[in-house]
N, C-alpha and C positions, 0 to 999 in steps of 0.2 A: 503495500499499498503506499502511495505517494503522499509528503505533508506540501504537496505545489498544489494548490486549488485554482489555479488558473487565474488570479485576481492580485493587486497589488492593495494593500489596506492601510497602510501609514504611514505617516514621517513625524517624527519629533523634533523639534525647535525650539530655539531660546527665542523669547521676547522680553522688551523692556518692560511692559505693560500687556499682561496677555490678555486681558477682555479688555483693553483697548484696540488691540490688533485683532480680536475679534470683530469690534466695529467696525475696522478699517476694512477687512475685508467682506464685511457684511456691504458696508457702503458703495465701495468702490470695484469690488468682485461676485457682487450678488450671489456670496457665498452663504450657503445655510450653516446655522449652527451645529457643530455636532450634538447627535442626540445624548442627552443627559446633561449638557453641559448649562451651568445658569446664564441666564439673560438679563446683561448689564446696560449702563446709559451711559453716555461721556462724563455725566455727574458723577457715577462712581464707579468706571470704570480702574483708577487706579487701585490696587490692591497690596497690602503689606505683604511681602514674602515671610514665610514661615519658613526657619531656619531648621528646622527639622530636616534630616535626610533618611534616605532608605533606598533599598536596591532589593533586584537587581537593579543597576543603575549606569544612569550615561556618562556619570565620573567617577574617579576610581574613590574618592572619598564620601560616593553617595548622590543622589538627587533630590535638590529641594522640590519637591511637586505641589505647591501651593505657593501662589496661586497658578491654577490649572484653567486653558480656555483652548477653544479651535474650534474650528469651521470643518464642513467637508464637501470635496468637490466630487461628485458620483459615489465611486466608493470606497474611495480616498479621502483618510481623514487628514487633517493638519492640528495637531497636537501641540500645544507650547506650554512649557514652562517658564516662570520668570526666569531673568538673567541669575548665573549661578553665581558669580564672583561681584567684586565691587566694581569693578571697572565696567564702563559702557562698552555693550555691542558694537563691533566693527562691521564694514560690509563684508556681504558673503562674495564678492567678485574675487577671483585669484584664489580661493581658498579650495580644499578638497568638495567641499558641496560649495560648489557656485553658485547655482542657482537649481530653482526646480520652476518647470514649463506647463501651463494650462493652454489648452485647445480653447479655439475661438473661432464663431463662425464669420463673423463680419470684423476684420481689422482695424479698417477706418473707423467703422462705428466705435469701435471699443477705445481707440486712440483719440479720437474727438470726447466722447466722454470722459476718460481720465483728464485729458488734457484741462476739461471745463471745470474738473474738481482739484485741480492743482496737484495732482501725481506727478511724483518726480520721473521723467524718463532718464534713462543710464544712457540712452543713443537713440540713434535714427534708423528708421524701419530695415529691414536686410533682408536677402533673399537668403532663405533654408530650404535647399534641396528644391523640388518644385512647386514651393509656397512662401510664404513671406512671415518675418518675426519683429519684435518690438521686446526690447526690454526696463521694464521699468522698475521702482526701487518701492518695497515693502515700508511698514511703519516702524521697525528696528533694523533699518537698511540692508534687508534679504531680497538679493534678487529674484524676480518672476518674468521670465520670458513668455509671451504670450503669441500661441504659435497659431498661425490661420489653417482652419482646413477647410477641406475643399467639400462642399454639399454635392452630394449625390443627386441628380435629377432622375 
């Protein structure tokens, strides 16, 4: 029996403020909240970190799991924990986990929407194989690539 179930399930990431990031992804990328995640507003999205650590962990010294928030894109959950140390997060470009990519049907429409909302673009639109893509920056400086998918008629 294989453990491979033919689907990608989740990604763990760090955010400066996980609930504020959740609101950013909802507002700018229309992402639904992960099931079971509490809903916050801009007035209460900044939540104090809990210094308690647990294992299994993303960090050798354990992972601080509170606050935790996230969104989902189809079957893939993006789950965020607060920044683990005292130093601010840095951009993901040029690191091992450089960026994540999301598919969009109308790249020009998304670009117009995101520009009107003041989202940071990390460059111009570029050719990617037989399609196009653009890179934007998320709320904690994570790079997000929007890849235009071809619609089948």
